[in-house]
C-alpha positions, -999 to +999 in steps of 0.1 A: -436+621+442-402+633+452-407+619+487-415+585+472-384+586+451-362+594+481-377+565+501-370+542+471-334+553+470-329+546+508-345+511+505-322+502+476-290+515+494-299+497+526-309+464+511-294+459+477-259+475+480-247+452+509-258+421+489-240+434+458-208+441+477-208+406+491-213+390+456-192+414+436-221+429+416-219+465+427-214+481+393-244+464+377-267+473+405-255+509+404-265+512+368-299+496+377-305+521+405-295+549+381-321+538+356-347+533+383-341+567+398-343+584+364-374+565+352-400+585+370-385+618+357-387+604+322-423+594+327-432+629+340-413+648+314-394+634+284-373+665+280-359+663+316-325+648+306-321+642+269-282+640+271-284+603+280-301+594+247-277+616+227-246+600+243-259+565+234-265+575+198-231+590+195-215+559+210-234+537+185-222+559+156-185+557+168-187+519+171-202+516+137-175+539+121-147+519+139-161+487+124-163+503+090-127+515+092-114+481+103-133+466+073-118+491+050-082+485+063-086+448+059-099+453+023-070+477+015-045+452+029-060+424+008-058+447-023-022+456-016-013+419-012-031+410-044-013+438-063+021+427-049+015+391-059+004+403-094+035+424-097+057+394-087+039+373-113+046+399-139+083+399-129+085+362-132+069+363-167+094+390-178+123+369-164+111+339-184+108+361-215+145+370-211+142+406-200+166+423-175+149+416-141+166+414-107+167+381-089+158+395-055+134+425-051+120+440-019+085+452-012+095+488-014+110+483-048+079+464-059+057+494-048+079+518-067+077+495-097+039+495-096+039+533-092+057+537-125+033+554-150+044+536-182+057+503-193+090+518-206+095+534-171+090+500-155+115+484-178+141+511-171+136+508-134+140+470-135+171+474-157+185+498-131+178+473-103+194+445-124+226+464-131+228+474-094+225+438-084+252+428-109+276+455-095+271+441-060+278+406-072+310+418-090+322+436-059+316+405-038+335+384-063+364+408-064+366+409-026+366+371-026+394+370-052+415+395-032+410+375-001+421+343-019+452+361-033+461+374+001+459+339+016+480+326-012+507+352-007+506+345+031+511+308+023+539+315-001+556+339+024+555+311+050+579+290+030+616+294+039+628+302+003+603+330-001+613+345+033+649+347+021+639+363-012+616+388+005+642+398+030+667+403+002+642+425-017+635+445+014+672+451+021+678+461-016+648+485-015+661+501+018+696+505+004+683+521-028+661+545-008+691+555+012+711+561-020+683+582-036+680+602-004+717+608-003+716+621-039+688+644-032+705+657-001+735+665-021+714+683-047+700+705-020+735+718-014+752+716-049+724+709-073+706+731-099+674+746-085+640+740-102+610+760-091+574+750-091+551+781-090+521+774-066+503+806-073+476+793-096+451+781-070+425+807-080+427+798-117+418+761-111+390+741-097+395+717-067+397+687-091+423+704-112+444+713-081+443+677-070+454+666-105+483+691-104+495+679-070+493+643-083+516+652-112+540+671-089+542+640-067+552+619-098+577+646-107+593+645-073+596+607-076+612+609-110+636+636-097+645+614-067+654+584-088+675+603-113+713+603-114+716+640-110+685+654-094+673+690-092+669+710-060+632+714-060+616+746-047+579+749-040+574+787-040+542+806-031+529+776-012+508+789+017+497+770+047+462+755+047+458+762+010+444+736-015+479+727-026+491+722+009+461+700+019+465+678-012+502+674-005+494+663+031+468+638+017+495+622-005+525+623+017+509+623+052+537+621+078+565+620+051+556+656+041+579+670+068+607+646+058+609+655+021+642+667+009+628+698-009+625+735-001+590+747+007+583+784+011+555+809+009+578+835-007+579+844-043+609+831-064+618+867-073+626+872-036+648+842-034+667+842-067+680+870-089+658+878-119+686+875-144+689+838-137+652+830-138+635+815-170+597+809-170+588+778-191+555+784-208+539+771-240+527+806-249+562+821-250+573+835-284+609+826-276+619+790-283+644+772-260+674+760-280+697+745-254+695+736-218+714+761-196+729+747-164+734+781-149+698+792-152+669+785-129+638+772-147+603+779-134+574+755-141+538+767-135+519+742-113+487+745-133+464+719-149+437+735-170+412+713-187+398+743-205+433+753-218+435+789-205+461+805-228+484+833-217+480+829-179+516+819-171+530+842-198+512+872-182+525+863-148+561+861-161+557+895-179+543+910-147+576+902-129+597+911-159+611+875-163+626+858-193+603+832-209+609+802-231+589+774-248+600+739-258+609+735-295+582+710-302+576+722-338+613+721-346+618+685-337+583+670-339+557+668-367+528+679-346+494+663-353+466+672-329+460+686-295+474+715-275+511+719-269+507+720-231+524+691-214+518+676-179+541+685-150+557+650-148+564+650-185+581+684-182+602+670-153+613+640-173+622+662-204+642+686-182+660+657-165+670+640-198+682+674-212+702+680-181+719+646-183+723+642-221+714+674-238+697+654-266+664+669-276+654+637-294+657+616-263+640+643-242+610+647-264+603+610-264+583+617-232+558+637-253+527+616-258+529+599-292+492+606-300+501+642-304+527+639-331+534+618-362+571+615-359+604+634-356+614+659-383+649+642-385+633+615-407+634+618-445+608+641-460+591+614-482+584+593-451+569+623-433+548+630-464+535+594-465+525+594-428+508+629-431+490+619-463+477+587-447+464+607-417+448+633-439+431+607-461+416+591-430+404+625-418+397+646-449+392+622-478+387+643-510+408+672-497+440+651-498+456+669-527+450+704-512+465+693-479+495+678-498+502+710-516+499+731-484+523+707-467+548+708-495+548+746-495+551+750-457+578+723-454+599+737-483+598+771-465+611+755-433+639+738-451+650+770-468+650+788-435+673+762-419 
C-alpha cells in the first residue's frame, strides 16, 4: 500500500504540477494532492490524523463567533442611535415647554444626560449647560463691544482735533508725573519717614498677602500725589518673599525705579526707639495729635479673621510706644471692627500731616461703620441711633435708649 501511494505521488508531481504552474492553479492542486495522499490513511485508520478535523471545527466556530459579534455591534450601534435620537426629541419637547435647555449639545453631553439617574439630575445638568452657553455668548458679545469701541477710538484719534487734544493730555500727564517724582525725591531727603512693617507674612494666607500689597500700592500712589509726601520705608522685606513677588507683579520693571527705601532690616536698627510709634487698633493709648517729629509704623497686615493683639504684641516685644486712632472720640461707631485698610490709614495720616483736623482725616473711614460725628448735637445723634435700633431690635428700643443716655451723659461729664 505504501509503495502504491509513493507511485501515485510521483505521477501527480510529474504530470499535474507542470500543468498547474502554466495555468496558475498550483495552490488548488496542492490541496487536492494533500487530500488524495491522506485519503488512504483515513480509510485504513480513522484515528491516524484527527488534528485536521479539529482545526476545521475550530475555524467554523471562530467564523460563527465573529459573525455574531458583528451582528451584536450593529445592533448596539442601532440602539445607541435610537437612544440619542430619543434624547434629542426629549430635549426639543422640553425646549418647547419653556425649560432651560441649551441650543447646541454634543453627543458626549447627550450621553451624560442619558446617564443621569433621576429627572431632577437631568434638569440640573441641562440648566448647567444652558448657563454655560449663556456665559460664552456674553463673553463673545463683550469682546465684540470692546472691539467696536477700540475701532471707534482709533477713528476718533485719526481726526486732527483729537490728536491735538491727546498730545496736550500726554504732555500734561508727563509734566505732572515729573512734578510728583520731584516731590517724592525731596521727601526722601527732607521728609518725615513712614514705616510699613513687612514681617506678617506667616500670619496671613497668600490671598491676604496679595490684598495687603494691593493696598500698599494704593497707599504709595496717594503719597506720591500729595502736596507733602512721606518718605516711605519698607522694612523687614526679604528677597523672594511673598511680599516681594507680589510687588514685582504689580510694578514689574518700575519696582527698581520707585522713590522709596526698601530694606530687609528691622526699623529698630535704622531709627532710634524713642521716635518710633506703632499704630495699632489694639493699643490702650489713644492718639490725640499728629507729631511731625515722630516716626509712625503701620503693620502691613490684612486679616479676614481679625486676629487681635498681633501687632500690639510685636510692638511690646521691641519695647515701642503704641497708639490707636481716636475713632470713638470723634465718631459714633455703629458696627464692624475698628481695623482700617492700609490705604485708608495713609489718607488719614496725610490729611493729619497737612491740616491737623481730625474731622477731615476721619472722613476716609467707611461710612457704613459709623452713624455720624460726635460734634453734632446730642438730639440728632439720639434720633439716628434710635432709628437704627428700631430697625435692628424693635421692642428693645426703650432699653437701648436708656443705655445710650447713661453712657453718653458719662462721656459728656468726663469731657
